C-alpha positions in Angstrom: 0.0 0.0 0.0 2.9 2.4 0.8 4.3 2.0 -2.7 0.9 2.4 -4.4 0.3 5.6 -2.4 3.7 6.9 -3.5 3.2 6.0 -7.1 -0.2 7.7 -7.2 0.8 10.9 -5.2 4.3 11.5 -6.4 3.4 12.6 -9.9 0.9 15.1 -8.5 3.5 16.6 -6.1 6.0 16.8 -9.0 3.6 18.6 -11.2 2.8 21.1 -8.4 6.5 21.6 -7.8 7.2 22.7 -11.4 4.5 25.4 -11.3 5.9 29.0 -11.6 5.6 30.8 -8.2 2.7 32.9 -9.3 0.6 29.8 -10.0 2.1 28.0 -7.0 0.7 30.6 -4.7 -2.6 30.7 -6.5 -2.8 27.0 -5.7 -2.0 27.8 -2.1 -4.9 30.2 -2.0 -7.2 27.4 -3.2 -5.7 25.1 -0.6 -6.5 27.6 2.1 -10.2 27.6 1.2 -10.2 23.8 1.6 -8.0 23.5 4.7 -9.4 26.5 6.7 -12.8 27.4 5.3 -14.2 24.0 4.3 -12.6 21.4 6.5 -11.3 23.6 9.4 -8.2 21.5 9.9 -7.3 21.7 13.6 -9.0 25.0 13.8 -10.2 24.3 17.4 -6.6 23.5 18.5 -5.3 26.7 16.8 -7.8 29.0 18.5 -7.4 27.3 21.9 -3.6 27.7 21.7 -4.0 31.4 20.7 -6.5 32.1 23.5 -4.3 30.4 26.0 -1.1 32.4 25.3 -2.7 35.7 24.3 -5.2 36.3 27.1 -5.2 40.1 26.3 -6.4 39.7 22.7 -10.0 39.9 21.6 -11.9 37.3 19.7 -11.6 39.5 16.6 -7.8 39.6 17.0 -7.7 35.8 17.6 -9.7 35.2 14.4 -7.5 37.5 12.4 -4.3 35.7 13.5 -6.0 32.4 12.8 -6.8 33.3 9.3 -3.3 34.7 8.6 -1.8 31.6 10.1 -3.7 29.3 7.8 -2.7 31.3 4.8 1.0 31.0 5.8 0.5 27.2 6.6 -0.7 26.7 3.0 2.2 28.6 1.7 4.6 26.4 3.7 3.0 23.3 2.3 3.4 24.4 -1.3 6.9 25.7 -0.6 7.8 22.3 0.8 6.6 20.7 -2.4 8.5 23.2 -4.5 11.7 22.0 -2.8 11.5 18.9 -5.0 12.5 20.9 -8.1 13.7 24.3 -7.0 17.2 25.3 -8.1 20.0 26.4 -5.9 20.1 29.8 -7.5 16.3 30.4 -7.0 16.5 29.2 -3.4 19.5 31.4 -2.6 17.5 34.4 -3.9 14.4 33.6 -1.8 16.0 32.5 1.5 18.8 34.8 2.5 21.0 35.3 5.6 21.6 38.7 7.1 24.6 37.8 9.2 26.2 34.7 7.7 29.5 36.0 9.1 28.4 34.8 12.6 28.5 31.2 11.2 31.7 31.8 9.3 33.4 33.1 12.5 32.5 29.8 14.3 33.7 27.8 11.4 37.0 29.7 11.4 37.3 28.9 15.2 36.8 25.2 14.3 33.6 25.0 16.4 30.9 22.6 15.4 27.4 24.0 15.8 24.0 23.0 17.3 21.6 25.1 15.3 18.3 25.5 17.2 15.0 26.7 15.7 11.3 26.7 16.3 8.5 25.8 13.9 8.3 29.4 12.9 8.4 31.3 9.6 10.1 28.9 7.2 12.1 26.0 8.4 11.7 24.1 5.2 14.2 26.1 3.2 16.9 26.6 5.8 18.8 23.7 4.3 20.2 26.1 1.6 22.5 27.3 4.4 24.8 24.4 3.6 25.6 26.1 0.3 27.1 29.0 2.2 29.3 27.1 4.7 31.8 24.3 4.8 30.2 22.4 7.6 28.9 18.9 7.2 25.1 19.3 7.7 22.7 17.2 9.7 19.0 17.9 10.6 17.2 15.9 13.2 13.8 14.7 12.1 11.0 12.2 12.8 10.9 9.4 10.2 7.8 9.4 8.0 5.5 6.4 8.1 5.7 5.8 4.4 9.3 4.7 3.6 9.1 5.9 0.0 8.1 9.4 0.9 10.7 9.3 3.7 13.4 8.5 1.1 12.1 11.4 -1.1 12.4 13.9 1.8 15.9 12.7 2.5 16.8 12.9 -1.2 15.5 16.5 -1.4 17.6 17.6 1.6 20.7 15.7 0.4 20.9 17.6 -2.9 21.6 20.7 -0.9 24.1 18.8 1.3 21.9 18.4 4.4 21.5 14.9 5.8 18.4 13.9 7.8 19.0 11.8 10.9 16.4 10.4 13.4 16.4 11.1 17.2 17.7 7.6 17.8 20.6 8.0 15.4 21.6 11.5 16.5 24.0 10.8 19.4 25.9 8.0 17.6 26.3 10.0 14.3 27.4 13.2 16.1 29.7 11.3 18.4 31.4 9.6 15.5 31.8 12.9 13.7 33.2 14.5 16.9 35.7 11.6 17.3 36.9 12.1 13.7 37.3 15.8 14.2 34.7 16.7 11.6 33.1 20.1 11.7 29.3 19.7 11.7 26.3 21.9 11.8 23.3 20.1 13.4 19.7 21.4 13.2 17.2 20.8 15.9 13.6 22.0 16.0 13.3 22.1 19.8 10.1 23.8 20.5 7.7 20.9 20.5 6.4 18.9 23.5 8.1 15.8 24.9 6.2 13.1 26.7 5.8 14.0 30.4 7.6 10.8 31.6 10.6 11.7 29.4 10.9 15.3 30.4 14.0 16.4 32.3 13.1 20.0 32.5 9.9 22.2 32.8 10.1 25.9 32.0 8.1 28.9 31.0 7.0 29.2 27.4 4.6 32.1 26.6 3.9 32.4 30.3 2.9 28.7 30.8 4.9 26.0 32.5 5.6 23.1 30.0 8.0 20.2 29.5 10.9 21.1 27.2 13.2 19.1 25.0 16.8 19.4 26.3 18.6 17.1 23.8 20.2 19.9 21.9 21.7 21.4 25.0 22.9 18.1 26.3 24.7 17.2 23.0 26.2 20.7 22.8 27.7 20.2 26.3 28.9 16.6 25.7 30.7 17.6 22.5 31.5 21.2 23.2 29.5 22.6 20.3 28.5 26.3 19.9 24.8 26.8 20.2 23.1 29.1 17.6 19.5 30.2 17.2 18.1 31.3 13.9 15.3 33.7 13.6 13.4 33.7 10.3 11.6 36.9 9.1 9.1 36.7 6.2 9.9 39.6 3.9 7.0 39.0 1.5 5.3 36.0 0.0 8.0 33.4 -0.9 10.9 35.5 0.5 12.6 35.1 3.8 15.6 36.5 5.7 17.4 34.7 8.6 19.4 36.2 11.4 21.6 34.1 13.6 22.0 34.7 17.4 25.0 32.9 19.0 23.6 31.8 22.4 27.0 30.5 23.4 30.3 29.3 22.1 31.1 27.6 25.4 28.0 25.6 26.5 29.8 23.9 29.4 29.9 27.2 31.2 26.1 27.2 31.5 24.1 25.7 34.3 21.8 22.8 33.2 18.8 23.9 31.2 19.8 27.6 31.0 20.6 27.3 27.3 17.2 25.7 26.8 15.5 28.5 28.7 17.3 31.1 26.6 16.2 29.4 23.4 12.6 29.6 24.5 12.9 33.2 25.3 14.1 33.9 21.8 11.2 31.9 20.4 8.8 34.0 22.4 10.3 37.1 20.9 9.6 35.7 17.4 6.0 34.8 18.2 5.2 38.1 19.8 6.6 39.9 16.8 4.4 38.2 14.3 2.3 35.3 15.8 0.7 34.2 12.5 4.0 32.5 11.5 4.1 30.0 14.4 2.9 26.5 14.0 -0.3 26.7 16.1 -1.7 23.4 14.9 0.4 21.4 17.4 -0.8 20.9 21.0 2.3 22.5 22.5 0.7 23.2 25.8 -1.2 20.0 26.3 0.8 18.9 29.4 0.5 22.3 31.2 -1.7 20.7 33.9 0.7 17.9 34.6 3.6 19.8 36.2 5.4 17.7 38.8 5.4 19.3 42.3 9.2 19.8 42.3 8.8 22.4 39.5 
């Protein structure tokens, strides 16, 4: 069944991917009507999340952010599909870096990097960063259920020199690279919610106590990697600019979980700046009522 699904769906995705951007975003507008207006995909979750973290906003403001979010979500979907056939030249034009010298400086210092981000703005096109640096690139991801589509996603990233690795593979692969003395840049989307029984740290995110992933910080300390946050700004439809913030070059100087807390503060600044670009469909705050007494 997985192969049949792939054979049926892949040609459709490829045809969408070769559309010129003007038609691609026209398709996104149609997709918005189906996902938001007709089916209301996770609309209840989105509004509940927005009401929870923006207690000062009116229902009219919540509705406006919700609508803008779904427009952006649909753009993200078609941009992800476009990744199948987009050229390096086109992607470099559409996804730029305002202070790439911050990464170049770390590379010159022979520091490998943990690159932390949230599901904000555009994380789909960040892999073009590898064409600007000399680092070996990894991105931690959750394996897709369909092995054929999983291979496709890996292939798309690999053509821009980024290699996808699962959570279970991460420590072994990074440890081996560290042992060999390889300079690596390793991407982590660290804003999602871990299971309560696997959470080592609870902290404040948008004013609410939640469990937090700490794997990126732990690996940075074990292998003495610099920790960098990237902040994506949408300039206009289909165009993004990224700014890097070096959280630390020396993670072992930080107390446990201080790096993680600093990361979430930076994510909050992103969200407050333009909340419509955050991924509100995920139940990020679902464990808020399960905080252990020691926290």
